C-alpha positions in Angstrom: 160.0 61.3 38.7 162.7 59.6 40.7 161.9 56.5 42.9 161.9 58.4 46.2 159.5 61.1 45.0 157.3 58.4 43.5 157.1 56.4 46.7 156.3 59.6 48.7 153.5 60.3 46.2 152.0 56.8 46.5 152.2 56.9 50.3 150.5 60.3 50.4 147.8 59.1 48.0 147.2 56.0 50.1 146.9 58.1 53.3 144.4 60.4 51.6 142.4 57.4 50.4 142.4 55.9 53.9 141.3 59.2 55.4 138.6 59.5 52.8 137.3 56.0 53.4 137.3 56.6 57.2 135.4 59.8 56.8 132.8 58.1 54.6 132.3 55.4 57.2 132.0 57.9 59.9 129.5 59.9 57.9 127.4 56.8 57.4 127.1 56.1 61.1 124.5 58.1 63.0 123.9 57.9 66.7 120.5 59.0 67.8 119.6 59.9 71.4 116.5 58.5 73.2 115.1 60.2 76.3 112.9 58.1 78.6 111.3 59.2 81.8 111.0 55.8 83.5 113.9 53.8 84.9 115.9 51.6 82.5 114.6 48.5 84.2 111.0 49.4 83.5 109.4 47.0 80.9 108.6 49.9 78.5 112.4 50.4 78.2 113.7 46.8 78.5 110.9 44.9 76.7 109.7 47.5 74.1 112.2 50.3 73.4 115.5 48.4 73.7 114.6 45.5 71.5 113.3 47.9 68.9 116.6 49.9 69.2 118.6 46.7 68.6 116.4 45.8 65.6 117.0 49.3 64.1 120.8 48.9 64.5 120.7 45.4 62.9 118.3 46.5 60.0 120.6 49.4 59.1 123.7 47.3 59.4 125.1 49.5 62.2 124.7 52.7 60.3 122.0 53.9 62.8 122.6 53.4 66.5 120.3 54.6 69.3 121.7 55.7 72.6 119.4 55.6 75.7 120.3 58.6 77.7 121.2 57.9 81.4 118.5 60.2 82.6 115.6 62.1 80.9 116.3 65.5 79.5 113.0 66.9 80.8 109.7 66.2 82.6 107.4 63.5 81.2 105.0 66.2 79.9 107.8 67.9 77.9 108.8 64.8 75.9 106.8 65.7 72.7 108.5 69.1 72.6 111.9 67.7 73.4 111.7 65.6 70.2 110.1 68.3 68.1 112.8 70.8 69.0 115.6 68.2 68.7 116.7 68.3 72.4 116.5 64.5 72.1 116.1 62.7 68.8 113.6 60.1 70.0 111.1 60.3 72.9 107.9 58.7 74.2 105.1 60.0 76.3 101.4 60.3 77.0 99.4 62.4 74.6 97.1 63.8 77.3 100.0 65.1 79.3 99.3 68.0 76.9 95.5 67.5 76.8 94.3 70.6 74.8 97.1 70.1 72.2 96.1 66.5 71.5 92.3 66.5 71.8 92.4 64.5 68.6 93.0 61.3 70.6 90.9 61.8 73.6 88.3 59.4 72.2 90.6 56.5 72.7 90.8 57.2 76.4 87.1 57.1 77.0 85.3 54.3 78.9 84.7 50.9 77.2 87.0 51.5 74.2 88.6 48.1 74.7 90.7 46.1 77.1 93.0 44.3 74.6 96.1 46.4 74.6 97.5 45.0 71.3 94.3 45.6 69.4 93.8 49.1 70.8 97.4 50.1 70.2 97.3 49.0 66.6 93.8 50.4 66.1 95.1 53.8 67.3 98.0 53.6 64.9 95.7 52.9 61.9 93.4 55.7 63.0 96.3 58.1 63.3 97.7 57.1 59.9 94.3 57.5 58.2 92.9 60.6 59.8 95.4 62.5 61.9 98.9 62.2 60.4 98.6 65.4 58.4 97.0 67.4 61.2 99.0 70.5 62.2 99.3 69.3 65.8 101.5 66.4 64.8 104.1 68.4 62.7 107.8 68.5 63.4 108.1 64.8 64.4 107.9 61.5 62.7 105.4 59.2 64.5 107.1 55.9 65.1 104.4 54.2 67.1 101.3 54.6 69.3 100.3 52.6 72.4 97.5 52.0 74.9 97.3 50.6 78.4 94.7 47.9 77.7 92.2 49.6 80.0 92.4 51.0 83.5 90.0 50.1 86.4 88.9 51.1 89.9 91.0 49.8 92.8 90.1 50.3 96.5 91.8 49.2 99.8 88.6 48.3 101.7 85.7 47.6 99.4 84.8 46.7 95.8 83.2 49.5 93.9 80.1 48.0 92.1 77.3 50.5 92.6 76.9 54.2 92.1 76.7 54.8 95.8 80.1 53.2 96.3 81.7 56.1 94.6 79.9 59.0 96.2 82.3 61.2 98.1 85.2 58.9 97.5 88.6 60.7 96.9 90.1 58.9 93.9 93.5 59.4 92.4 93.5 60.0 88.7 95.5 61.5 85.9 94.2 63.3 82.9 91.1 65.3 81.9 89.0 62.2 80.9 89.5 60.5 84.2 88.7 63.7 86.0 85.4 64.3 84.1 84.5 60.6 84.5 84.9 60.7 88.3 83.1 64.0 88.7 80.1 62.8 86.8 80.0 59.6 88.7 79.9 61.5 92.0 83.5 60.9 93.2 86.1 63.5 94.1 89.1 63.4 91.6 92.5 63.9 93.1 95.3 64.5 90.6 98.6 62.6 91.2 101.1 60.5 89.3 100.7 56.7 89.6 103.9 56.1 91.4 102.8 58.5 94.2 99.6 56.5 94.9 101.1 54.5 97.8 102.1 57.7 99.6 98.7 59.3 98.9 96.9 56.2 100.2 99.2 56.0 103.3 98.6 59.7 104.1 94.8 59.5 103.6 94.9 61.9 100.7 92.9 59.4 98.6 90.4 56.6 99.3 91.0 54.7 96.0 93.0 54.9 92.8 92.7 54.4 89.1 95.3 52.1 87.4 95.8 49.5 84.8 96.2 46.2 86.4 99.9 46.1 85.8 100.4 49.4 87.6 98.9 47.9 90.8 101.8 45.4 90.9 104.6 47.5 89.2 103.9 50.5 91.5 103.9 48.1 94.5 100.3 49.0 95.4 99.2 45.4 95.8 99.7 45.6 99.6 97.2 48.5 99.7 94.7 48.1 96.9 93.1 44.7 97.4 89.7 45.2 95.8 89.3 45.6 92.0 86.3 46.4 89.8 86.6 45.3 86.2 84.6 47.5 83.8 84.1 45.6 80.5 86.2 47.3 77.9 88.0 49.3 80.5 86.9 52.2 82.7 89.4 54.5 80.8 92.6 54.2 78.9 95.8 56.2 78.1 97.3 57.1 74.7 101.0 57.1 74.2 103.4 58.1 71.4 106.9 57.2 70.3 108.3 60.0 68.1 111.5 61.2 66.3 112.6 64.6 65.4 111.6 65.2 61.8 114.8 67.0 60.8 117.0 64.3 62.2 115.0 61.6 60.4 115.2 63.5 57.1 119.0 63.5 57.3 119.2 59.7 57.3 119.6 57.9 54.0 116.5 56.8 52.2 117.4 53.2 52.9 117.8 53.8 56.6 114.6 55.7 56.8 112.7 52.8 55.2 114.4 50.3 57.5 113.3 52.3 60.6 109.7 52.8 59.3 109.4 49.1 58.6 110.2 48.3 62.2 107.9 51.1 63.5 104.3 52.1 62.9 102.0 49.2 63.2 104.8 46.8 64.1 106.1 48.9 67.1 102.5 49.7 68.2 101.8 46.0 68.2 104.9 45.3 70.2 103.8 47.9 72.8 100.3 46.5 73.1 101.6 42.9 73.5 103.8 43.8 76.4 101.1 45.7 78.2 98.7 42.7 77.7 101.4 40.4 79.1 102.0 42.6 82.1 98.2 43.1 82.8 97.6 39.3 82.6 100.5 38.4 84.8 99.5 41.1 87.4 95.9 40.0 87.5 97.0 36.4 88.0 99.3 37.4 90.8 96.6 39.4 92.6 94.0 36.7 92.3 96.5 34.2 93.6 97.1 36.4 96.6 93.4 36.5 97.5 92.4 39.9 96.2 88.7 40.5 95.5 87.5 41.1 91.9 84.0 42.4 91.1 81.8 43.3 88.1 80.0 46.6 88.2 76.2 46.7 88.7 74.0 47.5 85.8 73.3 50.9 87.4 77.0 51.8 87.6 77.6 50.6 84.0 74.7 52.7 82.8 76.2 55.8 84.5 79.6 55.2 82.9 77.9 54.8 79.4 76.1 58.1 79.9 79.4 59.9 80.6 81.0 58.2 77.5 78.1 59.2 75.3 78.1 62.8 76.5 81.9 63.2 76.0 81.7 61.7 72.5 79.0 64.2 71.5 81.0 67.1 72.9 84.2 66.0 71.0 82.3 65.7 67.8 80.9 69.2 68.2 84.4 70.5 69.0 86.2 68.5 66.3 86.5 71.3 63.7 88.2 73.5 66.3 91.1 71.0 66.6 91.2 70.1 62.9 88.9 67.0 62.8 85.9 67.8 60.6 84.1 64.5 61.2 85.0 63.2 64.7 82.4 60.5 64.5 84.0 59.0 61.5 87.3 58.8 63.4 85.7 57.0 66.3 83.8 54.6 64.1 87.0 53.7 62.2 88.9 53.1 65.4 86.1 50.9 66.8 85.9 48.9 63.6 89.7 48.3 63.6 89.6 47.3 67.3 86.9 44.7 66.7 88.8 43.3 63.7 92.1 43.1 65.7 90.6 41.8 69.0 89.0 38.7 67.4 
């Protein structure tokens, strides 16, 4: 081989090697999409999701990056299916936006299940991991985390709600089947509507009062309208949330990157969720109290009525459990409550 041919051969080999190395590097970098249905400046995004996304990129040494889409790829209630079908790789949402599909977690939204968001979010994760992870309803995705509000309460423009009579005939904005049942059994008139629309509904006389976590009163800018707050011990109700990833996309990641993501997810991500909701609720209550809002405790009679609704719904869920794949619903609830008590100490 003469020198010129030999140099050409070396150059060609180097080029192929460079292309091969580049191709390998490109193959090792995966960009995942995340669809969120709240604005990017909402604390769920900026204080929970984005720090977790940054941690994932760091833990995988840049091999996995997560891109927050500029707008959601579907309605809030569609976000489980969007992840399951791979329209977006990662999504989050409320389980009871699809109530019949996820009856498994209704128990956690019942009255008096706990007002510590960190403890309830982690307790829900542990309960899901122990009892529900292999249930058919949750197939097609990898559960990355669960979250809770830390308890929702009654809020009224003109009066505190502390007796059963204070609720009779009152039109109260709510969301979800548990809140609807609760209000009906307490003698109120449930009016369905998203939280951000509460101001408009109050202004137009569509509702007399509204159900919210304390943080929502401030973050939805309702503090100018809702100035009376009734604090039910353990929360009047709650909401259950998921953060999920398309299972197929997860399986295509390397084993090392899968483990890195799982280490940052599960209980760790659920705890991060709950901590942020607790911080928001605490800051919001302090602001409302500082602005002269009225806070009340419910009367024994109202508390007794709320407990009766809770007991009835737990009995019904236990009876229906086998229909949605939970043979011993009471065991699930007992485990959740045990975990909550341990975590809330």
